[in-house]
N, C-alpha and C positions, 0 to 999 in steps of 0.2 A: 385487238380482239376484246370484246366485252365478255365479262364473266356472266354466266347465267345462273340464276338461283332457281333450283328445281323445288317446287313445293313438295311437301310430304305427301305420300299416297293417301287417298281417302281412307279414313279410319272411323270406326265406331267404338267408343268406350261404352261398356255395358256394366252397369252396377246392379247387383241383386237380381240377375236374370241369367239363368243357366241354359246350356244347350238342351237339357231335358225339358225345358219350359216350352210349351206349345208355341209354335210360330217362329222358332229360331231360324229355319231355312229362309224365311223372308228377309231376315237381317243379313244373311250371308251373301246375298247377291252383290258382287262387285266391291265389297268392302273388306278391309282388314278388321277383323273383330278382335277386340281386346277386352277381356273380362278384367275389371278392376275391383279390388276388394278393400277391406278395412285397412290392410297394411299400406295401401297406396293413398289413403285419404288425405295425407298431408303433402302429396306431390302436386306440383303445378300441372294444370290441365294441358298446357302447351307441351310440357315434357312428356306426359302420358301419350299425347298424340304424335310425338316424334317431330314436333315443329323445330326446325333448326334455330339455334340461338336461345332456346328456352332455358330458363334458370334451372340449375341443379339443386337449388335450395329446397328444402322440404321441412315441414313441421313434423315433429315427433309426436304422433298421436295414434290412437287406435279407436276405430268405431266398431260397434257391434254390426254384424252383417245386415240386420234388419233396421238399422238406425234411420234409413231413408227408404222410401218405396223404390221399385225398379226404375232405372233411368237409362236413357239413351242419349249420348253426347256425340254429335257428329262433327267431323272436320274434313274439309277438302272436297265436298260434293258440289257439283254444279247444280244450279236451280232445277233443271229437268231431272237430274238423277235424284235429287232430294224429293221432288214431287212423286217420282216413281216409287221410291222407297216408302214414303208415307202412305201411298195408295196400297202398296203390297201389305204393309202392316195392318191397315184398316181391313183389307180383304181377308187376311188370315186370322183376324180376331186377336192379334197380339195386344196384351195390355201392358203398356209401359207408361205409367202416369206422368213421369218426368221426362221431358225431351228438351234438348237444347242444341244449338249450333255454336261452335266455338267462334268467338269474336276476338278482335285485338285486345279488348278489355278483359274478358273472362279467361283468356288463355294464360294470364298471369296469376290467376287465383288458384289456391290449393283446391283439390277436388272437393273436399268437405265444404268449402265456402260456396262453391257452385251448387252442390246438392242442397245446402241450406237455403240458398236464394231461390232455387227452383221450387222447393217445398213451400216456402213462404208465398211465392207468387201463386202457386196452385191453391193454397188455402184461401188466399185473398179472392181468387176467382170463384171458388166454391162457396164462400161465405162473405159476400159483399156487405159492407157496412158494419162488420163486426170487428 
């Protein structure tokens, strides 16, 4: 008998975006929502998403809650589910400037590193050539 690896349930890590923020219901459709804060900034993204085998290692650091703009980090969605979610977000006017899908590479990064990378990419897109 072959062992089966069951992927973690689809999850959305949400940084700097609270349930009181407009549009939260659009995020809740079919996802496990996990608010992450400054205390978890040094934890690996894979660990935060519940990916089996993710490292328990974490950096000891603390970020101010507004250190980065609101972010949505998604794991385990199918392409059609991702398309539906993004359409729902656009339709409800939710403003999440940073968005990412967890990859085999970034799942090993601490949350703070992913947020920094997303912020740098966004700035490069908004200010090309600078």
